[in-house]
C-alpha positions as CSV (number, residue, x, y, z in Angstrom):
1,M,0.0,0.0,0.0
2,K,1.0,3.6,-0.3
3,R,3.1,4.8,2.7
4,Y,1.1,7.6,4.4
5,S,3.1,9.5,6.9
6,F,1.3,10.0,10.2
7,I,2.5,13.6,10.3
8,I,1.4,14.3,6.7
9,L,-2.1,13.0,7.5
10,L,-2.3,15.3,10.5
11,L,-1.3,18.2,8.3
12,W,-4.0,17.3,5.9
13,A,-6.5,17.4,8.8
14,V,-5.4,20.9,9.7
15,L,-5.1,22.3,6.2
16,S,-8.0,20.6,4.5
17,L,-10.2,23.2,2.9
18,N,-11.7,21.1,0.1
19,A,-15.1,21.9,-1.2
20,Q,-17.9,19.8,0.2
21,P,-18.6,16.9,-2.2
22,K,-21.9,16.4,-3.9
23,Q,-21.7,12.6,-3.3
24,E,-20.7,11.5,0.2
25,L,-21.9,8.8,2.7
26,R,-23.0,10.6,5.9
27,A,-24.5,8.2,8.4
28,V,-25.4,7.7,12.1
29,W,-26.1,4.7,14.3
30,L,-29.5,5.2,16.0
31,T,-29.3,2.8,18.9
32,T,-32.5,1.3,20.4
33,L,-30.7,-1.0,22.8
34,E,-32.0,0.1,26.2
35,G,-33.3,3.2,24.5
36,L,-29.8,4.7,24.4
37,D,-30.7,6.9,21.5
38,W,-34.4,6.3,21.2
39,P,-36.9,6.0,22.7
40,S,-36.2,7.8,26.0
41,T,-39.7,6.8,27.3
42,K,-41.2,3.3,27.3
43,G,-44.8,2.1,27.5
44,T,-47.8,1.2,25.5
45,S,-50.3,3.9,26.3
46,V,-51.4,6.3,23.5
47,A,-49.7,9.2,25.3
48,V,-46.4,7.4,25.6
49,E,-46.4,6.1,22.1
50,Q,-47.2,9.6,20.7
51,K,-44.3,10.9,22.7
52,Q,-42.0,8.3,21.2
53,K,-43.1,9.2,17.7
54,Q,-42.6,12.9,18.4
55,E,-39.2,12.3,19.9
56,L,-38.1,10.3,16.8
57,C,-39.3,13.0,14.5
58,R,-37.3,15.6,16.4
59,I,-34.2,13.4,16.1
60,L,-34.7,13.0,12.4
61,D,-35.3,16.7,12.0
62,Q,-31.9,17.4,13.7
63,L,-30.2,14.8,11.5
64,K,-31.7,16.2,8.4
65,H,-30.6,19.7,9.4
66,A,-27.0,18.4,9.8
67,N,-27.3,16.8,6.3
68,V,-27.0,13.2,7.5
69,N,-28.3,11.1,4.6
70,T,-28.3,7.5,6.1
71,V,-29.8,6.3,9.3
72,L,-28.7,2.9,10.7
73,Y,-31.8,2.0,12.8
74,Q,-31.3,-0.9,15.2
75,A,-34.0,-3.4,14.3
76,R,-32.5,-6.6,15.9
77,I,-30.8,-6.1,19.3
78,R,-29.8,-9.3,21.1
79,G,-32.1,-12.1,19.9
80,T,-35.0,-9.6,20.2
81,V,-36.4,-7.1,17.7
82,T,-38.1,-3.8,17.3
83,Y,-40.7,-4.8,14.7
84,P,-43.5,-7.4,14.7
85,S,-41.5,-10.5,13.7
86,R,-42.6,-14.1,13.1
87,I,-39.1,-15.3,14.1
88,E,-38.1,-13.4,17.3
89,P,-39.8,-11.7,20.2
90,W,-40.1,-8.0,20.9
91,D,-37.4,-6.3,22.8
92,G,-38.4,-4.3,25.8
93,C,-37.0,-0.9,24.7
94,I,-40.3,0.2,23.1
95,S,-43.1,-1.2,25.4
96,G,-41.0,-1.4,28.6
97,R,-41.5,-5.2,28.8
98,F,-39.8,-7.9,26.8
99,G,-42.2,-9.9,24.6
100,T,-44.8,-7.1,24.7
101,A,-45.7,-5.4,21.5
102,P,-46.5,-1.7,21.2
103,N,-49.6,-0.5,19.4
104,Y,-47.6,0.6,16.3
105,D,-44.7,-0.7,14.2
106,P,-41.6,1.3,15.1
107,L,-39.6,0.2,12.2
108,Q,-42.3,1.1,9.7
109,F,-42.8,4.5,11.3
110,A,-39.0,5.1,11.2
111,I,-38.8,4.2,7.6
112,E,-41.7,6.5,6.6
113,E,-40.4,9.5,8.6
114,T,-36.8,9.0,7.4
115,H,-37.9,8.8,3.7
116,K,-40.1,12.0,4.2
117,R,-36.9,13.8,5.0
118,G,-34.9,12.5,2.0
119,M,-32.7,10.1,4.0
120,E,-32.1,6.4,3.7
121,L,-32.9,3.9,6.4
122,H,-30.9,0.8,6.8
123,A,-32.1,-1.9,9.2
124,W,-29.3,-2.5,11.7
125,V,-29.1,-6.2,12.7
126,V,-26.9,-7.5,15.5
127,T,-25.9,-11.0,14.3
128,V,-23.9,-13.4,16.3
129,P,-24.1,-12.3,20.0
130,T,-27.4,-12.7,21.8
131,G,-26.7,-11.0,25.2
132,K,-26.3,-12.6,28.6
133,W,-27.0,-16.3,28.9
134,N,-30.1,-15.7,30.9
135,S,-31.3,-12.7,29.0
136,Y,-34.7,-12.8,27.3
137,G,-33.5,-13.1,23.8
138,A,-30.9,-15.8,24.6
139,K,-33.4,-17.8,26.6
140,N,-35.8,-17.8,23.7
141,L,-33.1,-19.0,21.3
142,R,-32.0,-21.7,23.8
143,R,-35.6,-22.9,23.7
144,T,-36.2,-22.7,20.0
145,H,-32.7,-23.4,18.6
146,P,-30.6,-24.9,21.4
147,E,-28.2,-26.6,18.9
148,L,-27.1,-23.1,17.7
149,M,-26.3,-21.6,21.0
150,R,-23.0,-21.3,22.9
151,H,-22.3,-20.3,26.5
152,I,-19.2,-18.1,26.9
153,G,-18.8,-17.0,30.5
154,E,-21.9,-15.0,31.3
155,D,-22.7,-14.4,27.6
156,A,-24.5,-16.3,24.9
157,C,-23.9,-16.3,21.1
158,M,-24.8,-18.2,18.0
159,I,-22.3,-20.8,16.7
160,P,-20.7,-19.6,13.4
161,E,-19.4,-23.2,12.7
162,D,-22.9,-24.5,12.2
163,S,-24.3,-23.8,8.8
164,R,-27.8,-23.5,10.3
165,T,-26.7,-20.3,12.0
166,A,-26.3,-18.7,8.6
167,D,-29.7,-19.9,7.6
168,Y,-31.3,-18.5,10.8
169,I,-29.7,-15.0,10.7
170,S,-30.4,-14.7,7.0
171,S,-34.0,-15.6,7.6
172,I,-34.3,-12.5,9.9
173,C,-32.7,-10.3,7.2
174,E,-35.0,-11.9,4.6
175,E,-38.1,-11.1,6.7
176,I,-37.2,-7.5,7.1
177,T,-36.3,-7.1,3.4
178,K,-39.5,-8.7,2.3
179,R,-41.8,-6.8,4.5
180,Y,-40.3,-3.3,4.6
181,D,-39.2,-0.6,2.1
182,I,-35.7,-0.4,3.6
183,D,-32.7,1.0,1.8
184,G,-30.2,-1.4,3.4
185,I,-29.4,-4.2,5.8
186,H,-26.5,-3.3,8.2
187,L,-24.8,-6.2,10.0
188,D,-23.3,-5.7,13.4
189,Y,-21.0,-8.1,15.2
190,I,-20.7,-10.2,12.1
191,R,-17.7,-11.9,13.6
192,Y,-16.4,-14.3,16.2
193,P,-16.6,-12.9,19.8
194,E,-13.1,-12.2,21.0
195,T,-13.6,-14.6,23.9
196,Y,-14.9,-17.4,21.7
197,P,-13.0,-20.7,22.2
198,L,-11.7,-21.1,18.6
199,R,-10.6,-24.7,17.9
200,I,-10.3,-24.3,14.1
201,S,-7.9,-22.3,11.9
202,R,-8.3,-18.6,11.4
203,Q,-8.9,-19.2,7.7
204,Q,-11.7,-21.7,8.4
205,A,-13.2,-19.3,10.9
206,R,-13.2,-16.5,8.3
207,E,-14.9,-18.8,5.9
208,N,-17.6,-19.5,8.5
209,I,-18.3,-15.8,8.9
210,T,-18.3,-15.3,5.2
211,R,-20.8,-18.1,4.8
212,I,-23.2,-16.1,7.0
213,V,-22.6,-13.0,4.9
214,R,-23.1,-14.9,1.7
215,S,-26.3,-16.4,2.9
216,I,-27.7,-13.0,3.8
217,H,-26.5,-11.6,0.5
218,Q,-28.3,-14.2,-1.4
219,K,-31.6,-13.8,0.5
220,V,-31.6,-10.0,0.4
221,K,-30.4,-9.5,-3.1
222,G,-32.7,-12.3,-4.4
223,L,-35.7,-10.3,-3.1
224,K,-34.5,-6.7,-3.7
225,P,-31.1,-6.3,-5.4
226,W,-31.1,-2.5,-4.7
227,V,-31.1,-3.0,-0.9
228,K,-27.5,-2.2,0.2
229,L,-25.7,-4.7,2.4
230,S,-23.1,-3.3,4.8
231,C,-21.4,-4.1,8.1
232,S,-19.4,-2.5,10.9
233,P,-16.0,-4.3,11.1
234,L,-13.4,-3.5,13.7
235,G,-11.7,-0.2,12.8
236,K,-8.3,-1.8,11.9
237,F,-8.5,-4.4,9.2
238,D,-5.1,-6.0,9.9
239,D,-1.6,-5.1,10.9
240,L,0.1,-2.6,8.5
241,T,3.7,-2.6,7.6
242,R,4.6,0.4,9.8
243,Y,1.6,0.4,12.1
244,P,0.7,-2.7,14.0
245,S,-2.9,-3.1,15.2
246,G,-2.0,-4.0,18.7
247,G,-3.6,-7.4,18.4
248,W,-7.1,-5.9,17.8
249,N,-8.1,-6.2,14.2
250,A,-10.9,-7.5,12.0
251,Y,-9.1,-10.0,9.8
252,N,-7.1,-12.1,12.3
253,K,-8.5,-11.4,15.8
254,V,-12.2,-11.8,15.0
255,C,-12.1,-13.3,11.5
256,Q,-13.9,-10.6,9.5
257,D,-12.7,-10.6,5.9
258,A,-14.5,-7.2,5.4
259,Q,-12.2,-6.0,2.6
260,G,-12.7,-9.3,0.8
261,W,-16.5,-8.9,1.1
262,L,-16.1,-5.6,-0.7
263,R,-13.8,-7.1,-3.3
264,D,-16.2,-10.0,-4.0
265,G,-19.3,-7.8,-4.1
266,L,-20.9,-9.4,-1.0
267,M,-21.0,-5.9,0.6
268,D,-21.9,-2.6,-0.9
269,Q,-20.7,-0.4,2.0
270,L,-18.6,-0.7,5.1
271,F,-18.7,1.4,8.3
272,P,-15.5,0.4,10.2
273,M,-15.6,1.3,13.9
274,M,-12.6,3.6,14.0
275,Y,-13.0,4.7,17.6
276,Y,-9.3,5.6,18.1
277,D,-7.1,8.6,17.4
278,G,-3.6,9.4,16.3
279,K,-1.6,6.5,14.7
280,H,-4.4,4.2,15.6
281,Y,-6.8,6.1,13.2
282,Y,-5.0,7.8,10.3
283,P,-2.9,5.0,8.8
284,F,-5.9,2.6,9.1
285,A,-8.2,5.1,7.5
286,A,-5.8,5.3,4.5
287,D,-5.8,1.4,4.4
288,W,-9.6,1.3,4.2
289,S,-9.5,4.0,1.5
290,E,-7.1,2.0,-0.6
291,H,-9.1,-1.2,-0.4
292,R,-12.6,0.0,-1.3
293,Y,-12.7,-1.8,-4.7
294,G,-15.0,1.0,-6.1
295,R,-17.5,0.7,-3.2
296,E,-18.3,3.0,-0.2
297,V,-16.6,3.1,3.1
298,A,-17.6,5.6,5.9
299,A,-15.2,6.0,8.9
300,G,-17.1,5.1,12.0
301,L,-16.4,8.0,14.4
302,G,-16.3,7.4,18.1
303,I,-18.0,10.6,19.1
304,Y,-18.9,9.1,22.4
305,R,-15.3,9.6,23.3
306,L,-16.0,13.3,23.7
307,I,-17.7,12.6,27.1
308,R,-15.6,12.5,30.2
309,S,-16.3,8.9,31.2
310,E,-15.2,7.6,27.7
311,G,-12.0,9.5,27.1
312,N,-12.9,13.2,27.3
313,W,-11.5,13.8,23.8
314,S,-11.4,17.4,22.5
315,L,-13.7,18.3,19.6
316,D,-10.5,19.0,17.6
317,A,-9.8,15.3,17.5
318,I,-13.1,14.6,15.8
319,K,-12.6,17.6,13.5
320,R,-9.2,16.3,12.3
321,Q,-10.6,12.8,11.7
322,M,-13.5,14.1,9.6
323,H,-11.2,16.3,7.5
324,V,-8.9,13.3,6.8
325,A,-11.7,11.0,6.0
326,R,-13.0,13.4,3.4
327,D,-9.6,13.9,1.9
328,L,-9.3,10.1,1.6
329,G,-12.6,9.8,-0.1
330,L,-14.3,8.2,2.9
331,G,-17.7,9.1,4.3
332,H,-18.4,9.5,8.0
333,C,-20.7,7.8,10.4
334,Y,-21.4,8.9,14.0
335,F,-21.6,6.5,17.0
336,R,-24.0,7.3,18.5
337,S,-26.9,9.6,17.5
338,R,-27.4,11.1,20.9
339,F,-23.9,12.5,21.2
340,L,-24.4,14.3,17.9
341,T,-27.9,15.7,18.5
342,D,-27.0,16.7,22.1
343,N,-24.3,19.0,20.5
344,T,-21.6,17.4,22.7
345,K,-18.8,19.9,23.1
346,G,-20.2,21.8,20.1
347,L,-20.1,18.8,17.7
348,Y,-23.5,19.4,16.2
349,D,-22.6,23.1,15.4
350,F,-19.4,22.0,13.7
351,V,-21.1,19.3,11.7
352,C,-23.7,21.7,10.4
353,D,-20.8,23.8,9.1
354,F,-18.7,20.9,7.9
355,D,-21.7,19.4,6.0
356,A,-23.4,22.7,5.3
357,Y,-24.9,21.4,2.0
358,P,-26.8,18.2,1.3
359,A,-24.9,15.2,-0.2
360,I,-26.2,12.4,-2.3
361,V,-25.4,8.8,-1.2
362,P,-23.0,7.6,-3.9
363,P,-24.7,5.1,-6.4
364,M,-24.2,1.4,-6.0
365,Q,-21.6,-0.3,-8.2
366,V,-24.1,-2.2,-10.3
367,R,-24.8,-2.6,-14.0
368,Q,-28.2,-0.9,-14.2
369,P,-29.5,1.5,-16.9
370,T,-29.7,5.2,-16.1
371,P,-33.3,6.5,-15.5
372,L,-34.7,8.9,-18.0
373,A,-34.9,12.5,-16.9
374,P,-38.1,14.3,-16.3
375,A,-39.6,15.5,-19.6
376,S,-41.0,18.8,-18.3
377,L,-40.6,21.2,-15.5
378,Q,-43.2,23.9,-14.8
379,I,-42.5,26.8,-12.4
380,E,-45.2,29.0,-11.0
381,R,-43.8,32.2,-9.5
382,T,-46.1,33.6,-6.8
383,T,-45.8,36.3,-4.2
384,N,-44.9,33.6,-1.7
385,G,-42.3,31.8,-3.8
386,D,-41.7,29.3,-6.6
387,N,-43.9,26.2,-7.0
388,L,-42.2,23.5,-9.1
389,R,-43.9,20.6,-10.8
390,W,-42.4,18.0,-13.1
391,N,-43.3,14.7,-14.8
392,G,-42.2,12.3,-17.4
393,A,-39.3,10.6,-15.7
394,T,-39.0,6.8,-16.3
395,D,-37.2,4.2,-14.4
396,T,-35.4,1.9,-16.8
397,S,-34.2,-0.5,-14.2
398,N,-36.3,-3.2,-12.4
399,G,-36.6,-1.1,-9.3
400,D,-39.7,0.7,-10.6
401,Y,-39.4,3.5,-8.2
402,L,-37.9,7.0,-8.5
403,T,-37.0,9.9,-6.3
404,Y,-35.8,13.3,-7.4
405,N,-33.0,15.7,-6.7
406,V,-33.6,19.5,-7.2
407,Y,-30.9,22.0,-7.9
408,A,-31.2,25.8,-8.0
409,S,-28.8,28.6,-8.9
410,T,-28.8,32.3,-9.8
411,N,-26.4,31.3,-12.6
412,F,-27.4,29.6,-15.9
413,P,-26.9,26.8,-16.7
414,V,-27.2,25.3,-13.3
415,D,-24.1,23.3,-12.3
416,I,-25.4,20.0,-10.9
417,N,-21.9,19.0,-9.8
418,D,-21.8,21.8,-7.3
419,A,-23.2,20.7,-3.9
420,R,-24.1,24.3,-3.1
421,N,-26.8,24.1,-5.8
422,L,-28.5,21.0,-4.3
423,I,-31.6,22.1,-2.4
424,A,-33.6,18.9,-2.2
425,V,-32.5,15.2,-2.1
426,R,-34.5,12.1,-2.6
427,Q,-37.7,14.1,-3.0
428,M,-40.6,11.6,-3.2
429,Q,-43.2,13.8,-4.7
430,Q,-43.1,15.4,-8.2
431,H,-43.6,18.9,-6.8
432,L,-41.7,21.3,-4.4
433,S,-42.4,24.8,-3.1
434,I,-39.5,27.2,-2.5
435,R,-40.3,30.2,-0.4
436,R,-39.1,33.4,-2.1
437,S,-40.1,36.9,-2.9
438,T,-41.0,38.4,-6.3
439,E,-38.6,41.2,-5.5
440,D,-35.6,38.9,-5.9
441,A,-33.7,37.9,-8.9
442,P,-35.1,34.6,-10.3
443,L,-33.5,31.3,-9.7
444,Y,-32.9,28.7,-12.4
445,Y,-33.9,25.2,-11.5
446,V,-33.0,21.7,-12.6
447,V,-34.5,18.3,-11.6
448,T,-33.0,14.9,-11.9
449,A,-34.5,11.5,-11.4
450,V,-32.8,8.8,-9.2
451,N,-33.6,5.1,-9.2
452,R,-33.3,2.7,-6.3
453,Y,-29.7,2.0,-7.0
454,G,-28.8,5.7,-6.5
455,I,-28.1,6.2,-10.2
456,E,-29.0,9.8,-11.3
457,S,-30.5,10.8,-14.6
458,K,-29.3,13.6,-16.8
459,P,-30.9,16.9,-15.9
460,M,-34.0,18.0,-17.6
461,N,-33.7,20.8,-20.1
462,A,-32.7,23.7,-17.8
463,Q,-34.2,26.2,-20.3
464,Q,-37.6,25.3,-19.0
465,S,-36.8,26.6,-15.6
466,M,-37.8,30.1,-16.6
467,L,-41.2,29.2,-18.1
468,N,-44.7,29.8,-16.7
469,T,-43.7,32.8,-14.6
470,T,-46.9,34.3,-13.1
471,S,-45.3,37.2,-11.3
472,T,-45.2,40.5,-13.0
473,A,-43.1,42.3,-10.4
474,N,-39.7,43.5,-11.4
475,N,-36.9,41.4,-10.0
476,T,-34.3,43.4,-8.1
477,A,-30.7,42.5,-7.5
478,L,-29.5,40.4,-4.6
479,I,-28.5,42.2,-1.4
480,P,-24.8,43.1,-1.9
481,N,-22.2,41.9,0.7
482,D,-18.5,41.3,1.1
483,G,-18.8,37.8,2.6
484,Y,-18.5,39.2,6.1
485,S,-21.4,41.6,6.6
486,L,-24.2,43.2,4.7
487,Q,-26.3,46.4,5.0
488,V,-30.0,45.7,5.6
489,P,-31.9,47.4,2.8
490,N,-34.6,49.9,3.8
491,F,-33.8,49.3,7.4
492,N,-35.6,52.4,8.7
493,E,-38.8,51.2,7.1
494,L,-38.8,47.7,8.7
495,P,-41.1,47.0,11.6
496,Q,-39.2,46.9,14.9
497,T,-38.5,43.3,15.9
498,N,-36.2,41.1,18.0
499,Y,-34.1,39.4,15.4
500,L,-33.0,39.2,11.8
501,A,-33.1,35.5,10.6
502,I,-31.1,33.9,7.8
503,Y,-33.0,31.1,6.0
504,T,-31.9,28.5,3.5
505,M,-33.7,28.3,0.2
506,I,-36.0,25.6,1.5
507,G,-37.0,27.5,4.6
508,N,-34.7,26.3,7.3
509,I,-33.3,28.9,9.8
510,I,-29.5,28.6,9.9
511,A,-28.7,31.7,11.9
512,T,-30.4,34.5,13.9
513,K,-28.8,37.9,14.4
514,P,-29.6,40.9,16.5
515,F,-31.9,43.4,14.9
516,G,-29.8,46.2,13.4
517,P,-28.8,47.9,10.1
518,V,-25.7,45.7,9.6
519,V,-25.8,41.9,9.7
520,S,-22.7,39.7,10.3
521,I,-22.6,36.8,7.9
522,A,-19.1,35.7,8.7
523,G,-18.8,31.9,9.0
524,I,-21.9,31.2,7.0
525,P,-21.1,28.8,4.1
526,K,-21.2,29.9,0.5
527,G,-24.7,29.8,-1.1
528,V,-28.0,31.7,-1.6
529,Y,-30.0,32.8,1.5
530,E,-33.0,34.7,2.5
531,L,-33.0,37.5,5.1
532,R,-36.1,38.0,7.2
533,T,-37.2,39.7,10.4
534,L,-38.3,37.5,13.2
535,N,-39.9,38.2,16.6
536,D,-40.4,36.0,19.7
537,K,-43.9,34.9,18.5
538,G,-42.4,33.5,15.2
539,D,-43.8,36.3,13.0
540,S,-41.6,37.0,10.1
541,H,-41.2,39.5,7.2
542,H,-39.2,39.0,4.0
543,I,-36.4,41.5,3.4
544,G,-34.5,40.0,0.5
545,H,-32.0,37.4,-0.7
546,F,-28.2,37.5,-0.8
547,L,-25.4,35.4,-2.2
548,I,-22.2,34.5,-0.4
549,K,-19.5,33.6,-3.0
């Protein structure tokens, strides 16, 4: 492999100023085990379940605002599940009691709400371990499949040497894939436990784990070939020439041939758990980057290390890791969701700046035809904004399902390779409303179609973006600025209020400023924004739009 100097990698982290990519895998592990990330309240009453739904929606809103595009939702925990299964019993994290069902389907609800926000949902399945020997899930498996269970100290796990283990775990993945509109199956602990009494060769042990992966791949892809298969291997694949793994690696310690799974097409994505820093992170990140085989790898970031009891890392450590991952062409995945949405040590604020623009999940490496672009785009310009409608797109693959990406720019033609122009991702409907004022310079729009494999069509004819304009008002220039501050136009004529608010082009507030004639815009990423007044009651008044170059 290439010899990446640890010092050079650190310099990359400090000096990295690359533009945000249009395609990048940005994910988060949403842990349901003991409600660590969700839900914080358990029960089966209408009031509790409504609270659970509201809490999940708030979490997803926060993730959407941070431009996360993939949610790894824990569907199987330790021999128990968070959906109505015909194979395994309910976990207690939803209802408060193991084996007791809630009055709704949490997995289905999570899928629907995630898709509404233009994000993917992958069902996270814990595979080999089944918790403590006397835990609810392990007891159930000891009763139904005693031949597949092994007792290791206080813990229980399934036996990878037995081919029936592969059949059993793949049946759970098959059940989820068949019944739900998921975007992926994410396998956790797809390995030998480190305390497992291994009495076979490491090579044979790797083949046993690969047999489980292959069985799942066959079941999932046989049903829905567009469903992505991924796993979370240990963060160090193997010893490197100059950087040993310290005896803790995927390939030899726990028999995960994760890079081989990418090479052989058994996996579409990897999320290695890189919960280390310094020489234990950077060289191994480079190794994952060099052995992607054209597929996607996202560095699993141990953001839980930011808290005092888990290492008390500085935020700068995570910042450097994210910069290096991007420079190496890797995505990033946060463990766990709560440490991100709680803004631990200012992490959420940093992420909203680091990932200020949406990113599309890179397409799968498959031979599938490109969908046909929408044939027409109509734009109705009203006093409240622009209403977009399009039709005519056709899916030429066997997925028979399309979503849409929408781009906008004050420049013509619209550059669809520039992430700053991407205003909506995985839009499910064939219409979108953009809040604007008729006083502003018009935006040019482009819409593309995306099939289930993530393959994007060519843009529709951008010339049509200026058709069907209903406004007769004269468009005025954008509010001038120097990238650091701007003068509020007609300030003395504005109603007295509390704040001035800066909105994105799809109506999200990204900053509030004190009410005054001059607004600081330092630190706001490049792009087009709307400036409005805002009071404590939420009343707002449009002032104008401005462009930060």
